[in-house]
VMD Tcl script that draws the C-alpha trace (Angstrom):
set ca {
  {-22.98 18.10 -24.80}
  {-22.81 14.39 -23.94}
  {-21.86 13.52 -20.40}
  {-19.54 10.62 -19.76}
  {-19.44 8.64 -16.58}
  {-16.12 7.74 -15.02}
  {-16.29 4.01 -14.36}
  {-12.81 3.73 -12.86}
  {-13.12 2.53 -9.26}
  {-12.13 5.20 -6.73}
  {-8.61 4.72 -5.51}
  {-7.70 1.77 -7.69}
  {-4.35 0.43 -6.51}
  {-1.81 -0.17 -9.27}
  {-0.68 -3.77 -9.55}
  {2.21 -4.46 -7.17}
  {1.83 -1.32 -5.09}
  {-0.29 -2.77 -2.28}
  {2.68 -4.78 -1.04}
  {4.80 -1.61 -0.91}
  {2.08 0.27 0.95}
  {1.82 -2.53 3.52}
  {5.60 -2.66 3.98}
  {5.53 1.09 4.60}
  {2.70 0.71 7.12}
  {4.57 -1.87 9.21}
  {7.98 -0.20 8.88}
  {7.50 1.83 12.07}
  {6.07 -0.80 14.40}
  {4.24 -4.11 14.36}
  {0.58 -3.76 13.37}
  {-2.30 -6.20 13.15}
  {-4.32 -6.39 9.95}
  {-7.03 -3.93 10.99}
  {-4.38 -1.41 12.09}
  {-2.70 -1.77 8.68}
  {-6.07 -1.06 7.06}
  {-6.59 2.02 9.24}
  {-3.05 3.26 8.52}
  {-3.63 2.97 4.77}
  {-7.02 4.69 4.96}
  {-5.72 7.53 7.13}
  {-2.52 8.17 5.22}
  {-4.16 7.92 1.79}
  {-6.73 10.48 3.01}
  {-9.55 8.34 1.68}
  {-8.01 8.08 -1.80}
  {-7.70 4.29 -1.79}
  {-10.28 1.56 -1.55}
  {-8.65 -1.71 -0.52}
  {-10.72 -4.82 -0.09}
  {-10.08 -6.64 3.21}
  {-9.48 -9.94 1.42}
  {-6.86 -8.31 -0.83}
  {-5.14 -6.85 2.25}
  {-4.96 -10.17 4.08}
  {-3.84 -12.04 0.95}
  {-1.04 -9.49 0.56}
  {-0.02 -9.85 4.23}
  {0.17 -13.64 3.84}
  {2.12 -13.29 0.58}
  {4.60 -10.89 2.22}
  {5.03 -13.27 5.14}
  {5.59 -16.25 2.82}
  {8.28 -14.25 0.99}
  {10.04 -13.35 4.22}
  {9.34 -9.64 3.90}
  {7.27 -9.46 7.10}
  {7.09 -11.58 10.25}
  {3.72 -12.45 11.70}
  {3.26 -13.23 15.39}
  {0.10 -13.86 17.37}
  {-0.67 -11.42 20.14}
  {-3.54 -9.75 21.94}
  {-5.05 -6.54 20.54}
  {-6.08 -3.47 22.52}
  {-9.61 -4.97 22.51}
  {-8.27 -8.06 24.27}
  {-8.73 -10.17 21.14}
  {-6.27 -12.51 19.53}
  {-4.64 -10.83 16.51}
  {-1.72 -11.48 14.20}
  {0.85 -8.66 14.34}
  {3.09 -8.02 11.35}
  {6.53 -6.43 11.45}
  {8.93 -5.73 8.63}
  {12.06 -7.87 8.24}
  {15.51 -6.74 7.14}
  {14.73 -8.18 3.71}
  {11.41 -6.31 3.72}
  {13.18 -3.02 4.50}
  {15.50 -3.55 1.54}
  {12.54 -4.29 -0.75}
  {10.67 -1.25 0.58}
  {13.63 1.02 -0.19}
  {14.04 -0.37 -3.72}
  {10.34 -0.26 -4.60}
  {9.85 3.18 -3.04}
  {12.65 4.60 -5.21}
  {11.07 3.06 -8.33}
  {7.61 4.37 -7.52}
  {8.86 7.86 -6.67}
  {10.74 8.00 -9.97}
  {7.64 6.81 -11.82}
  {5.46 9.40 -10.04}
  {7.94 12.13 -10.99}
  {7.80 11.05 -14.63}
  {4.00 11.07 -14.62}
  {3.93 14.50 -12.98}
  {6.36 15.83 -15.58}
  {4.40 14.39 -18.50}
  {1.01 15.56 -17.29}
  {2.32 19.00 -16.40}
  {4.08 19.59 -19.72}
  {2.67 21.99 -22.26}
  {1.61 20.89 -25.70}
  {3.25 22.59 -28.64}
  {1.43 23.02 -31.92}
  {3.17 21.80 -35.06}
}
mol new
graphics top color blue
foreach p $ca { graphics top sphere $p radius 0.5 }
foreach p [lrange $ca 0 end-1] q [lrange $ca 1 end] { graphics top cylinder $p $q radius 0.2 }
display resetview
């Protein structure tokens, strides 16, 4: 029996979902970039691998679109850090995109859980 190797990167993030995950992370309180990274890692239970550069590019993109506010502050390590908080517009986008993703996940679950019928 031939063995195949799965070459799909562990925890590949679907296009467009990283922004939603970040909005969710900062929806409770303002977080700096490393805290966002920790939140994602903890809540995904290790199921996602997000490159730091992708995370910071997404944070800057969200800020440029008015979905998060970024303000400089001092971290718990007494270092200068940029803290991100969700805006009203960001909350609206989070609600819309969450509903779409939940519906999509339900469809996938239904399709993959369905039984095949022979002709």
